[in-house]
C-alpha positions as CSV (number, residue, x, y, z in Angstrom):
1,X,-11.6,206.7,-120.1
2,X,-13.4,208.7,-117.8
3,X,-17.2,207.9,-116.9
4,X,-19.0,211.0,-117.4
5,X,-22.4,210.0,-116.8
6,X,-21.7,210.4,-113.1
7,X,-23.4,213.6,-111.9
8,X,-21.3,216.3,-110.2
9,X,-22.2,216.3,-105.9
10,X,-22.5,219.6,-104.8
11,X,-22.3,220.5,-101.3
12,X,-25.6,221.1,-99.7
13,X,-24.3,224.7,-98.0
14,X,-23.3,226.0,-101.4
15,X,-27.1,224.9,-102.6
16,X,-28.8,226.8,-99.6
17,X,-26.3,229.8,-100.1
18,X,-27.9,229.9,-103.7
19,X,-31.4,229.5,-102.6
20,X,-31.3,232.0,-100.0
21,X,-29.7,234.6,-102.7
22,X,-32.9,233.6,-104.9
23,X,-35.2,234.1,-102.1
24,X,-33.4,237.3,-100.9
25,X,-32.5,236.0,-97.5
26,X,-29.5,237.4,-96.6
27,X,-29.8,236.6,-93.0
28,X,-30.2,232.9,-93.4
29,X,-27.5,232.7,-95.3
30,X,-25.2,234.5,-93.0
31,X,-26.9,233.2,-89.7
32,X,-28.0,229.2,-90.5
33,X,-25.1,227.6,-89.8
34,X,-24.3,229.4,-86.2
35,X,-27.9,229.5,-85.6
36,X,-28.2,225.3,-86.2
37,X,-25.0,224.4,-83.8
38,X,-26.6,227.0,-81.1
39,X,-30.1,225.3,-81.6
40,X,-28.0,221.6,-81.6
41,X,-26.4,222.6,-78.5
42,X,-29.6,223.3,-76.9
43,X,-31.7,220.3,-78.3
44,X,-34.4,222.5,-80.0
45,X,-36.3,221.2,-82.6
46,X,-36.7,222.1,-86.3
47,X,-39.5,224.3,-85.9
48,X,-38.2,226.5,-83.4
49,X,-34.6,226.7,-85.4
50,X,-36.5,227.9,-88.6
51,X,-38.6,230.3,-86.2
52,X,-35.1,231.8,-85.2
53,X,-33.7,232.2,-88.6
54,X,-37.2,233.9,-89.5
55,X,-37.5,236.0,-86.5
56,X,-33.4,237.4,-87.4
57,X,-34.6,237.9,-91.2
58,X,-37.3,239.8,-90.1
59,X,-35.2,242.2,-87.6
60,X,-32.4,242.7,-90.0
61,X,-35.1,243.7,-92.9
62,X,-37.1,245.8,-90.8
63,X,-33.6,247.8,-90.0
64,X,-32.4,247.3,-94.2
65,X,-35.8,249.1,-94.7
66,X,-35.6,251.7,-92.0
67,X,-31.8,252.3,-93.2
68,X,-33.0,252.9,-96.7
69,X,-35.9,255.4,-96.0
70,X,-33.9,257.6,-94.0
71,X,-31.7,258.0,-97.0
72,X,-34.4,258.7,-99.3
73,X,-35.8,261.6,-96.5
74,X,-32.7,263.0,-98.1
75,X,-32.0,264.5,-94.3
76,X,-29.2,266.7,-94.0
77,X,-27.9,265.3,-91.0
78,X,-30.0,262.4,-88.5
79,X,-31.2,264.1,-85.2
80,X,-33.0,262.2,-82.3
81,X,-35.0,263.7,-79.5
82,X,-32.5,262.5,-77.3
83,X,-30.4,265.8,-77.7
84,X,-32.7,268.3,-78.0
85,X,-32.3,270.9,-75.0
86,X,-35.9,271.3,-74.0
87,X,-35.2,273.3,-71.1
88,X,-33.8,276.0,-73.4
89,X,-36.8,276.4,-75.0
90,X,-39.0,276.8,-72.1
91,X,-42.1,277.8,-74.1
92,X,-42.4,274.7,-75.9
93,X,-44.7,272.3,-75.9
94,X,-42.9,269.1,-74.2
95,X,-45.7,267.0,-73.8
96,X,-47.4,267.6,-77.2
97,X,-44.1,266.9,-78.8
98,X,-43.5,263.8,-77.7
99,X,-47.4,263.1,-78.7
100,X,-46.1,263.8,-81.9
101,X,-43.3,261.6,-82.0
102,X,-46.1,258.7,-82.2
103,X,-46.8,259.9,-85.3
104,X,-50.2,259.5,-85.3
105,X,-51.2,262.9,-86.8
106,X,-49.5,261.6,-89.7
107,X,-51.9,258.7,-90.4
108,X,-54.5,261.4,-89.8
109,X,-52.9,263.4,-92.7
110,X,-52.4,266.4,-90.4
111,X,-50.1,269.2,-90.4
112,X,-47.3,270.7,-88.1
113,X,-46.2,274.3,-88.0
114,X,-42.9,275.3,-85.8
115,X,-42.3,279.1,-85.5
116,X,-39.7,280.9,-84.0
117,X,-36.6,283.0,-84.3
118,X,-33.5,281.5,-85.8
119,X,-31.5,278.9,-84.0
120,X,-34.0,277.7,-81.4
121,X,-33.9,273.9,-82.9
122,X,-37.1,273.9,-85.0
123,X,-35.0,272.2,-88.1
124,X,-34.1,269.9,-84.9
125,X,-37.3,268.8,-83.9
126,X,-38.5,268.5,-87.7
127,X,-35.5,265.8,-88.1
128,X,-36.4,264.0,-85.1
129,X,-39.9,264.0,-86.1
130,X,-39.1,262.6,-89.7
131,X,-36.6,259.7,-87.9
132,X,-39.3,259.0,-86.2
133,X,-41.7,258.4,-88.8
134,X,-38.8,256.6,-91.2
135,X,-38.6,254.5,-88.5
136,X,-42.5,253.9,-88.1
137,X,-42.1,252.5,-91.7
138,X,-43.7,256.2,-93.3
139,X,-41.7,257.4,-96.3
140,X,-40.6,261.3,-95.5
141,X,-38.8,263.5,-97.3
142,X,-36.8,266.7,-96.6
143,X,-36.4,269.8,-98.1
144,X,-35.9,274.0,-97.3
145,X,-38.1,275.7,-99.0
146,X,-35.8,277.8,-101.4
147,X,-34.4,274.0,-102.0
148,X,-38.0,273.2,-103.1
149,X,-38.7,276.1,-104.9
150,X,-35.9,275.7,-107.2
151,X,-36.2,272.3,-108.1
152,X,-40.2,273.1,-109.0
153,X,-38.6,275.7,-111.3
154,X,-36.1,273.6,-112.9
155,X,-38.5,271.3,-113.4
156,X,-40.9,273.1,-114.5
157,X,-38.3,274.3,-117.1
158,X,-37.7,270.5,-117.9
159,X,-41.0,269.4,-118.6
160,X,-41.0,267.2,-115.6
161,X,-42.9,269.3,-113.3
162,X,-45.9,267.2,-113.4
163,X,-43.3,264.2,-112.1
164,X,-42.2,266.1,-109.0
165,X,-45.6,267.2,-107.7
166,X,-46.5,263.5,-108.2
167,X,-43.7,262.5,-106.4
168,X,-44.2,265.1,-103.4
169,X,-48.0,264.3,-103.1
170,X,-47.2,260.8,-102.4
171,X,-44.7,260.8,-100.2
172,X,-46.4,260.3,-96.5
173,X,-44.8,263.0,-94.7
174,X,-43.5,266.6,-96.3
175,X,-40.8,268.5,-94.5
176,X,-40.6,272.1,-95.4
177,X,-37.9,274.0,-93.7
178,X,-36.6,277.5,-93.2
179,X,-40.2,279.0,-94.6
180,X,-39.0,282.9,-94.4
181,X,-35.8,282.9,-95.0
182,X,-35.6,283.8,-98.6
183,X,-38.7,285.2,-100.5
184,X,-40.1,283.8,-103.7
185,X,-41.1,285.3,-107.2
186,X,-44.3,284.9,-108.5
187,X,-44.1,282.0,-109.8
188,X,-42.1,280.3,-107.1
189,X,-45.2,280.8,-105.1
190,X,-47.2,279.9,-107.0
191,X,-45.8,276.1,-107.8
192,X,-45.2,276.1,-103.5
193,X,-48.9,277.0,-102.5
194,X,-49.8,274.0,-105.6
195,X,-47.4,271.5,-103.7
196,X,-49.4,272.1,-100.2
197,X,-52.5,272.3,-101.9
198,X,-52.4,268.9,-103.2
199,X,-51.1,267.7,-100.1
200,X,-54.3,269.1,-98.2
201,X,-56.1,266.4,-96.6
202,X,-54.1,263.6,-98.6
203,X,-50.6,263.8,-97.0
204,X,-48.8,265.5,-93.4
205,X,-46.7,268.4,-94.1
206,X,-44.6,269.6,-91.2
207,X,-43.0,273.3,-92.2
208,X,-40.8,275.6,-90.0
209,X,-41.0,279.5,-89.9
210,X,-38.8,281.9,-88.6
211,X,-41.8,284.2,-89.5
212,X,-45.4,284.6,-87.7
213,X,-48.0,284.0,-89.8
214,X,-49.1,287.6,-90.8
215,X,-45.6,288.4,-92.4
216,X,-45.6,285.4,-94.6
217,X,-46.9,287.6,-97.3
218,X,-43.5,288.9,-97.4
219,X,-42.4,285.8,-98.6
220,X,-44.9,284.7,-100.9
221,X,-45.6,288.4,-102.2
222,X,-49.5,288.0,-102.3
223,X,-52.0,288.1,-99.5
224,X,-54.7,286.2,-101.8
225,X,-52.1,283.2,-102.3
226,X,-50.7,283.6,-98.8
227,X,-54.5,283.3,-97.3
228,X,-55.4,280.5,-99.1
229,X,-51.9,278.7,-98.0
230,X,-52.7,279.2,-94.3
231,X,-55.8,277.9,-94.6
232,X,-55.1,274.7,-96.0
233,X,-52.0,274.4,-93.6
234,X,-54.2,275.3,-90.9
235,X,-57.3,273.6,-91.0
236,X,-55.7,270.4,-89.4
237,X,-52.3,271.6,-87.4
238,X,-50.6,271.4,-84.4
239,X,-48.6,274.7,-83.6
240,X,-45.0,274.5,-81.9
241,X,-44.2,277.9,-80.4
242,X,-40.9,278.2,-80.4
243,X,-39.4,281.3,-79.1
244,X,-36.0,281.9,-77.2
245,X,-32.6,282.5,-77.6
246,X,-30.6,280.8,-80.4
247,X,-28.4,277.5,-79.2
248,X,-25.8,278.8,-81.5
249,X,-25.5,282.6,-79.9
250,X,-25.7,281.0,-76.3
251,X,-23.2,278.5,-77.1
252,X,-20.9,281.8,-78.6
253,X,-21.4,283.4,-75.5
254,X,-20.3,280.6,-73.4
255,X,-17.5,280.3,-75.3
256,X,-16.1,283.7,-75.1
257,X,-17.1,283.8,-71.6
258,X,-14.8,280.5,-71.4
259,X,-12.1,282.5,-73.3
260,X,-12.3,285.4,-71.3
261,X,-12.1,283.4,-68.7
262,X,-8.8,281.3,-69.5
263,X,-7.2,284.7,-70.5
264,X,-8.1,286.1,-67.0
265,X,-6.4,283.1,-65.3
266,X,-3.3,283.5,-67.4
267,X,-3.2,286.8,-66.5
268,X,-3.3,286.6,-62.7
269,X,-0.7,283.7,-63.1
270,X,1.4,286.1,-65.1
271,X,1.4,288.5,-62.3
272,X,3.3,286.2,-59.8
273,X,6.1,284.9,-61.7
């Protein structure tokens, strides 16, 4: 007859893994054996063994949190300042951009407005600043002005406008790209103004536009509304003037030149055949 009174022995490794999962310590679960072997070989005591594990867990946790903030930001692509060509936009204040990368302006609830024609890198700068904010533990949301107005109008029709407005007001940095490319209806302009108004001195906002300020009325439709919006956006603001030739146009010209040179070389070679 089998004695069922004897408890089943569970391997300590199994219990450890279960406890790590319960405590949400995935790096502990993955690294504890390897770190334990290293510490035993190096003669390191238990306290330093735990310290190593904790440091690894903290590093991995921050990395996971940063990746989560980047996903929630809804960037169309991820870009850093390392790939931005300052030489192509000589009028851009590089030292100011580098200062803004520290993200202190976000804590101060200030704004940035990047102005310039299409293709000069306004979106690139906005994405780089947004990425820097995510890496510093700040919540970010990226959207185009047209997409934001469309979402606001849909939310209004579906009786969830307040929920969306609250979310837009609470995010640490709101990036509104391409203001000026699409004119808005009176209702759309008023809804957009409400977003900026709620964030005034409560959150940082970054806006990019291909239009100078005196032409914003053509998009918003009302001089009164435009004046009120600019009054709020420009009260605590850093303005990035980005005038220069379009990257895309310059790249196209370069490709055409290379094609022309290649064609010329082939024609010269054919003459000597």
